[in-house]
N, C-alpha and C positions, 0 to 999 in steps of 0.2 A: 690503645684505641686510635684509629685513624681519623684524621679530620677530612671531611668531604669537601670537594670544590664548591658544592652548592652552598654551604654555610659561608664560604669566603665571598661568594657573589652577594649574598644577602647582607653582609656586614657593612659595605659602603652605603647601601640603601637605608639600612636602619640608622646609621650615623646621620645621614642627610635628614631623615625624618626627625631624629632627635634634635638636630640643629634648628630645623624649621619650627618645631614645637617650642624650643627655647627662645627663638626670636619672637614668636607670637606672644609669649608670656612676658617678654621684656620691652615694655613701652612701645609697642606697635599696635596698629589697628588694621582691620581689613576694610578697604573702601567699599561702600555700598554699590557704587557705580562700576568701577573697573575691577573689583574684587582682588586687588593686589594688596600686599602688606606695606605699610608706610610708617615712619616714625610718629609717635603720638603727638609730637610738637606741631606738626603741620595739619592736624585734624581740623576739619570744618564741620559745623553742624548743618545738616540739611533735613529739617523737619525732625523726624524720629531717627534718622540715619546719620552716619558719619561718612564724610567723603574727603578725598584729598584735594589740594588747591586747584589742581588741573581740572578735576571733574566738577568741582565747585563752580569754576568759571564757565565750563561747558554747559552745566545744568542751568545756571543763571542766564546765559545767552539764549538757550533754547526756550526758557520761560518768557524772556523778553520778546522773542519772535512770536511766540504763541499769543501773548497779550496784544501785540500790535496787529496781528491778524484779526483778532476779535474786535478791535476798535474800528475796523473798516466797515 
């Protein structure tokens, strides 16, 4: 039986997907704001969602600006 070049092309893609799925299952989370995977140790709660520290700071700053505009 001959192996086709098509299966050789799919192999690296399937390996990458397998690695991504393993990473997702191993102590990582998807940030609600930037939608990237981050280590679970840096997770911050943002209401019912989880965000990374960078997005937590950004969202906090935006909320502060919004509140200051309301006070005027």
